[in-house]
N, C-alpha and C positions, 0 to 999 in steps of 0.2 A: 528418246535418244539413247537406246539400249547399248549401242556399240561405241558411244563416245568415250574417250580415254578418261580414266580417273587418276587422280594424283593427290598426295598429301600436301597441304599448303597452310600457311599461317595467314589468316585474313584479318585485315584492319578496316573497320568501318568508322567513318568520320562524318560529323555534321557540325554546323555552327549553332550554338545555343542562342535562343532568342531571335532566330533569323526572321520569323514571321513578323514580329513586332518591329524589327529594324526595317523591314520592307515597307511597312505602313508609314514609318517616320520618314525614311529617305531611301527610295527605291534605288537610286543611282549608287549611293554608298553601299547598299546591300550587295548589289551586283559586283561592285569593285572588290568587296570582301571575298566573294566567291572566287572571282578570277585570280586574286592574289593567293588564296589558300590552295587552289588547284595547282598554280605554278610552283609554289613552294613545296607542296606535297609531291609533285612529280619529280622535282630535283632531289628531294630527300630520299624518295623511293629508289631513284636511279643509283644514288651513291651507296645504297645498301642492297643492291641486287633485286629490287622489287619493281613493281609497275602499278599504275592505276588501271583497273580493268572495268570500272563502271562509274558513271556519274549520273546524278539525278537531283535537280534543284540545288540545294546547298550541301548535299551529301556526296561522298565519294567512297569507293571501296578500293583497297590496296591489297596486292598479293605479294607474299615473300616466301622464299624457299625454306626459311627456318624461323623458329619462334624468337631466337635472339635477334635476328635482323629486324623482325617486325617490331619488337619492343624498343630496340635502340632507335629505330627510325621514328616510332611514335613519340618517345620521350623527347627526341631532338625537335620534332615538329611542335609538340605541346609547349616546350620551353621557348621556342623562337617566336611563335605566333601569339601576340598579346592583344592586338587590336580586336580580333575576332575570337571570342571564347569558344574553343573547340571541345567536343566530346568524342571520346574514342572507345570503341569496343574491339577486343582482340580475342580470337579463338583459333584453334588449329584442328583441322579435320580433313577427311577426304572430300574432294570436290570434283565436279565434272566440268570440263572446258568445252564451250561451244565453238563452232567454226569461226565466229567473229571475235573470239578471245574472251568472251564473258565467262564467268564462273557461276555454277549453280550447285545447290546442295544444302543439306542441313547445317553444315558448318558456316556457310555464308549467312544463313538466317540467324544463327546463334550470335555471330559477331554483331549483326545489326541490332539485335535485341539487347545485347550488352551495352552497346553505344546509347540506346534509348534510356537505359537505367543509370548511365553515368551522370554525375553532376558537371556543370560547366567548368572547363579547365582541367578535367581529370581523365585518366585512362582506367577503364575497367576491364580486367582480363579474367579468363577462365583458369581453373586450377591446372588443366593440362598444359597451358602455355607456360605458366610459372614453373611447372615441374620439368620443363624441357630447356631451361636456360641455366647458366652458371649461377652459383650462389650469390655472388656479388651483385648480379643483375636482379635476381629474384628478391633480394632483401630490400630493394627499392619499393616493393609493392606490399602493402599492409593487408591482412585478412579483413574482409568485410562481411563475413558470415555466409549464409546460403541464401540464394534468391530464386524465385520462381519467375521465369521469363514469360512475357505475354504470349498467350495462345500455345503454351507448351506445358505438358503435364509434370515433367520432372523439375526438381530443383538442383542447383549446382553451386559449389563453393566458388566465391569470386575474391579478387584481390584488386587493390586500387593504388594509384599514384597521382599526386598533384605536384606541380613545380614548387609550391610553397613549402612542401614537406610536412604539412599539417596531417595529411592522411598517413604518410609513412611513419610518423612518430606515434600515431595512435594505434591501439590494439583493441581487439574486441574484449570487452570486460570479462574477467573470469566468471563473474556472476552478473549476467545482464539484468538491468532494472527495467521492467516492463510497466507501462501505463496503458491500461485498457480504458479507452474513452467510451462515453455513452454513445452507442450507435445512433446515427441519425434516422429520423422517420419522416417521410413526406407529409404525413398527416399531423395536425396540430392539436387535436382533441386530447383531453386528459387520459382517456382510456387507452388510446394508441400509444401515447408517450409512456404510460405506465408499463404497457406490454413491452415496448422497445427497451426501456430501462431494465426491465426484468430479464429479458434475454441477455442484455449486456452484462448484467450482474452475474448471471449464471455462467457466462463465458469467463468472466473474471475469476469466479470461484473455481472453475475447472482448471484454469492455467495456474492459479495460485497454489494448487496442490502438487505442482511439479518441484521436486527437490532441485536445488541449484539455481533457482530462478527467484529473484526478488520482484514482487508485484505490488505496485502502489495501491493503497486502499481506495475503495469506491468513493468515499466522501471527497477525497482530493481529486481523483481523476475525473469524476463525473461533474466536477465544478466547471470544467472547460467544455463549452458547447459552442456550436456555430462558429462565429468569427474568432472566438477565443481559442479554438483548438490548436492553431499553430504555436501558441505560447505554452502549451502544456508541457512539452518535453523539457524546456529550459526551467520552467517554474518548479517542476517536480524532480529535476535531476534524473530524468529517465533516459536510458540509452536506446530504447525501442518503444514504438507506439503501435498498438493494435486498435484499429478503428474500422468503421464500416457503416452499413445501413441495414435497417429492418423494415420490411414491407409486409403488411398483413392483408391477405386476400381471402376473406371469409375463413375457411378452414385450412388454408395454405399459408405458408410462410416463406418469404424470400429473404435471404441474408447474403449480403456482400461483405466480405472481410478482407482486410489487407494489413500486413505487418511491415513496418518500415523502420529502417535505422534512423534514429533521431538526428544525428550529426550530418549525415550525407544526404538523407532523404531517399536513399536507395530502397526500393520495395523488395523485401526478401521473399515475400509470399503473398499471393492474393488468390481468391476463389469466390465463386458465386454458387449459391445453393438454393434449391427450391424443394421444399418438403411438405408433407402433411403436418399440420400443427401437432399431431400426436407424437411426432418424431422430434419435436423441438429440443428436448433434453439430450437425446442421442447426438443431435447435430452439434450441440455445445461441446460435448466431449470430443467429437471429431475435429472441430476447430482447434481445441486445445492440443490435440495430438499433432496437427499440422504446424502449429506454432512451435511446439517442442522440437520437431524435426528441423524447422528453419533456423532455430537458435542452437541446434545441436545440444539440447538439454534432454536428459534421460527422464522418461516418464516414471512416476512412482510405482513401486511394486505392490502397494497395498491392494487387497482385493476390493474391487468396486462392484457395486450393485448394478444390475442391468438398468439402463436408462428407462424411466417410466414413460408409458404412452398415455397422455392425458388428453381429454377432450378440450376443445377451445374454451368452454366455460370454466373448467377446472384450472387450466393454465392462467386464464385471466384472474381467477379468484386467488390463486397462489401468488402471482406477481403483485397484486394489490395488497395482500396480507403482508408481504415482505415490506412494501412501502409504508404501510401503517406502523409496523414495528419500528422502522427507522425514525419515525417522527418523535418517538419517546413520550407522546401524550397518552395519559391513562386510558381515555375513551378509545383512542385509535388502537392501542395495544390490546384492549379487551375485545374490540371488534375483530382484530386479526386472529386472536385465539379462537373465537367462535367460528370464523370462516375456516381456519385450519382444522378444527375438529371435524367439520363436514368433509373436507378434502380427504383426510386420512381414512375416513369411513368408506369413501368411494374408491380410494387408491391406497390400500393398506401397504403396498410395497414401495411407496414414494418416500425414501429416506430423508430427503431434504425437507419435505413437509413435516415429517415427525420432528426433525431437529428444530425447525422454525416454531412448531407448536411448543416444544420444550422451552425455547427462548422466550416466547410470548408469556407462557405461564410464569416463568421466572421473573420477568419484568413486572407482571401484575403483582406478584408476591412482593417485589421491592417497592412498588409505587402506591400500594393501597393498604388499607387496614383489614383486608378480607381474611377469610378463614385460612390461616397460614398452613396448618397441617394438611388441609385438603389440597391446597395449591402445590405444596412440596411433593405430595404423592403423585399428583397429575403431571407435574413437570418431570419427575423421575421416570414415570412410566413412559412418557413420550420420548425421552432421551434414550431409554433402554430399547424401545421399539425401533428407533432410528438406527442404533448400533446393531440390532438384530438383522436389519436389512443390509446395512453397509458398515462394517467394523472400522472403516477409515473416516468416519464422520466426526471431525474434530469439534464441531460446534456442540455435538451431543456430549462429548467428554467434558467440555468446558461447563456445560450446564450442571452435570453431575458434580463437578468440582465445586461449583458455587453452592450447590445444595449441601455438600459436606460442611460448608461454612455455617450452616444453620446450627451445627453442633460444635461449639467452640471447644477446641482440643483435638479434633480429628485432622491434625496437621499432615501426617504422613499419607493419609488417604487422599486428601486434597492435592498434595504435591504430585502423587502418582498419576492422578487423573489429568491435571493440567499439563504435566510433562507428556503424557500420552497424546493429548490434543495437539501439542506442538510437534510431536513426532510425525503425525499424519498431515498436519497443515502448518509447516514451519514458517510460512510467510504471512500468517493471518494477523493483522495488526491488533485486533481485540484480544486474541489469545496471548500475544506478547505482552500487552498491557496488563492483562489479568495475572500473568505469571510474574510480572514486575510487582504488582500489588502483593502477591503472595510472598515474594522474597522480602519486601519491606516489612510485611506483617510478621515475618519470622526473624527480623533483625538484620537481614543481609541487604542493607540499604543501598550500598554502591552497586551491587549486582542488580537490584531491583530497578534503580534509576536507569541503569544501562539498558535493561529490557524495555522500559518505557520510552527511552530515547529511540530505540529501534522501531517501536510502534509509531512514534511521531515521525520518524524518517519515512516510513512507508505510507503514512496518511497524515501529512502535516496540516491539512485543513480541517481535520476532525477537532471540534472544539474541546472535547474532554481530554484528548491526547495533548493538545496544545496547552491546556490549562495545567495539567500535571507536569509536563516537561518544562514549561516556563518556570513553575515553582521550583522544580528540582534544580534547574540551572541557577536560579536565583539563590537557592539555599547552599549549593555546594561548589559552584564554579565562578559565576560572574553575575553580580546583582544587576548591573545595567543590561546585560544580555538577556537575563531572565525576564526583567521588566519589559524589554522590547518584544519578546515573544508573547507575553500576556497582553500588551497593548495592541499588537497586531491582531491577535485573536479577538480582542474586544471590538476592534473596528469591523471585523467580519461578522461577529456574532454578539451584538450589543446586549442581547437578552439571554445569553446562555448563563445558567446558574453556576456551572463549574468555573467558568472564566471569571465571573464576578467574585466568587468565593476566594479564589487564589489571589486576585488583585487586592481584595480587602485585607487578606492576611499579610501580604507583603508590604502594603502601604502602612498598616498599623505597626508592623515590626520594624520598618524603616524609620518610624517616627514621623511619617508624613501625615500628620493628624488632619490637615485640611482635606487631603484626598480620601483618607479613611472615613471621615464624616460624610463626605459626598457619596461614597460608595455604600456606606451603611444606609443612608437615606434611599439610595437607588434600590437596595435590596428589599426594602419594604414593598416596592412595586413588583419585584421579580418572584419573591418567595412568600406565598400566602402564610399568614400567621407569624411572620418573622418579628414584627414590632412588639408582639405580646410575649415573645419567648424569653426565657432566662438568658439564653446565649446572647441575644441582642442587647438586653439590659446590662449584662456583664461586660460586653464590649464597650458600651458607652462609659460605664463606671471605670473600667481600666484606663480608658483614654483620659478621662478627667483626672484620675490619680497620677498618671504619668506626666500630665501637663502641669499639675500642681501637687507634688508629693506631700504627703502628710503622715507622720509616724502613727498617729491614732487611726487614720483610715486604713493603713496597711495592716495594723493589728486586727482590725475588725473584718478585713476582707476574707480571711480563711474561713471564719465562722459563717459569714453571710453566704459565701459560695457553697459551702457544705449544705446549708439549709435550702438553698435554691435547687441544688442537685437532688436532694431528697424529695422536694415538692414537684420537681419536673425532671424525671429520669431521662427524657429525650435530650436534655441539654447537658447531661452529666459529663460527657467526654469533652465537650467544648470548655466547660468550666474547669475540668481537671487540667487541660492544656494551658488555659489562662493562668491558673495558679502556678503551674510549673514554670512558665515564662517569668513570673515574678519571684521565683525562688521559694515558693511555699511547697517544698517537696513532701512533707508529711501529710498535710491535707490533700494534696494532689494525688498521692498514692492511695489514700483512703477512698477518694471519690472514684478513681480508676478501678480499684478493686471491687467496690460496690457495683459500679456500672457493668463491669465485665462478668461479675457473678450473676447479674440479672439482665443479661444482654437483651432478652426478649422485650423487656420494658423499655429499653432504649430504642429498639427497632420499631416498636409499636407507634411511637410518636415522633420519630426522627423527621426533621424537615428535609425538603428536597436537596438542600445544599449538602447534607450529610450522606446522601444516597450512595456515592461511590465507595463509602467505607463500610457499607453493610456487608457482613461476611469477612471484612478485613479490619475490624475495629482496632485490633492490636497494633496496626500500622502506626497509630498515633503515639504509641509508646516509644517509637524509634526515630521520629523526626527530630530535626535539630532543636526545635523549640522545647522538647522535653528532655534534653540532655541532662539537666540537673537531677531528674528522677533516676536516671541510670547510674548516677554516682552514689546513690543511696543504697546501702545493703538491703533495704526493704524491697527494692526493685526485683532482686532475685527471688524473693519470697512470692511476689505477685506473679512472676513468670512460672513458678512451680504450680501455683493455684490454677492457672489457665492451660496447663499442659505443655507450654513451650519448653521448659527445662527438660522434660522427658523426651520431647521430639529432638532437641539438640543432641542429647546423649545417644539416643538410638540411631539417629541418622549420621552421627559423628560430623555434624556441621554446627558451627557456632556463630553467633551474631557478631557484627562489627564491634559492638561495645565490649566484647569479652577482653579485648586488648587495651581498652581505654579506662576501665574503672580503677579507682584507687584501692580496691579490695580484690581478692581472688574470686572473680566472677564464676568461673567454672566450678570451683569447690563449693561456692555458695549455692549453686544450682543442684549439686549432688547431695549435700547434707540435708 
């Protein structure tokens, strides 16, 4: 129809939400709805200079001469029709009119696709429509981000209106909160699920590196699968959901991904890909880029390594190694390290594999009594190789920061590395948690707890984050709220050592001796060797003493605990904390000093419950339970011995306790 006249028009596409289901239930009622909507739409269009130019089934298309007329008519119809929940799409563009009055063209198609993306009872419009109406009318429509319309390549910004006003009062979050769910896989075997989860985690990793975007951690977002997925957004307080599916076809991979706004369900972007498996990692970066565009988030400026091309066998081995590291079991982590060693030999430019190898070596260092010096060097080499390939690899900086913790006193070096890690990966929950640990270990407890709260916010189902955050809330804000967080974590993870440890501490300090006794008995099952440890025996003795105080027993306690710490260095810090709680500041400071001067002896035998403190042992000096220590001038002397006083002076940052002590703490740290 080359000679057909073209004109500019505002097109309104309307249909009845849930019409097919209504037809199945009551065909006569469905038909009555359609007839009434058409009659009402025709009358409203006439009153605003418009007309119905097409009808099909439950849908109809309206034409208006101006964007204002189209919107006023749509709002009027949307507000008046309540029996049938209508969906509207409005766009303005050039169209072609046929001899019978029908309109054709891209603008008609866009209006129809917008209507298909609208929720029931809402009007979804394109930016060009909103830009061509008066401000008082435009303000009725709230921004809903960018969406990719079905069967169209481009994305466009859209705006929405509902009669309830819910959408109009909402605004796109300044910092969207994205949950990347575990992509579905049609196969149910373990190998395929591992591959699918691995692809999902790499996509999560890629999008989490975007500044200005908060991304929920994988422990929490991957907990929602199958029928639980619709609950994810509300449970995780996410504004947007990235979901999809992964299909493995020998050496080919098919990925379907879609990004949706959580509140409205509007799909902002969707795409399907089929690539050779060697291009899997390039695909993940491509998806991250599309998500950034859809959310109007700027991609990071850090130089990125070229995506590696891996064979199917190497991809499978890498994803399985990552899964083994997440288990936290010594044997699994050792297997992961061995597999990653082979991967980096075959793919020396694979930065993520080098970083994973560094993490695996670090975890073996923390969990075993193996050759520490050898593991430190191997972990350091792997982290440095990762950064040589990709200088924006936050995981590698975090490993190097942890390795600096092997040498008590290298505070500024540790701080620089962990801060660099957060610069390149500001949304990584584990990096936030470790930074929080560092801040607590250097006496900035409030700031440290705030960072750990951010880690918990991004990954609330991670048991370690929940354990520490629950304790922090209990200690500083609200005891009942803190206990509730710990109890919820215990229901989810009844065998997690970190959760058990914090529950035991809070119960004992609350004076809930029945709960403490039950938890101590449960710990014998969870922590190998606990029943024979000095820490366990000291806990029992403290409880007996608190239940039946005796002056003679109190006098003997300091001497006995000192002897126990000397005989069992691995329990020294627990014993020092216990003495501090009871007010024995002198003996407690002595045990702390001895333990921190010989920290390798403590680490060599530390039980699993103490593992989070390896590299951050000084954090115990600043928790609420050791406050009596900080009131003693001898505390400043201890801080000088372990290099903290020098760090505070050089960095010109001081611990929270500097303003709390009855003596001049800063002066004591200088003299």
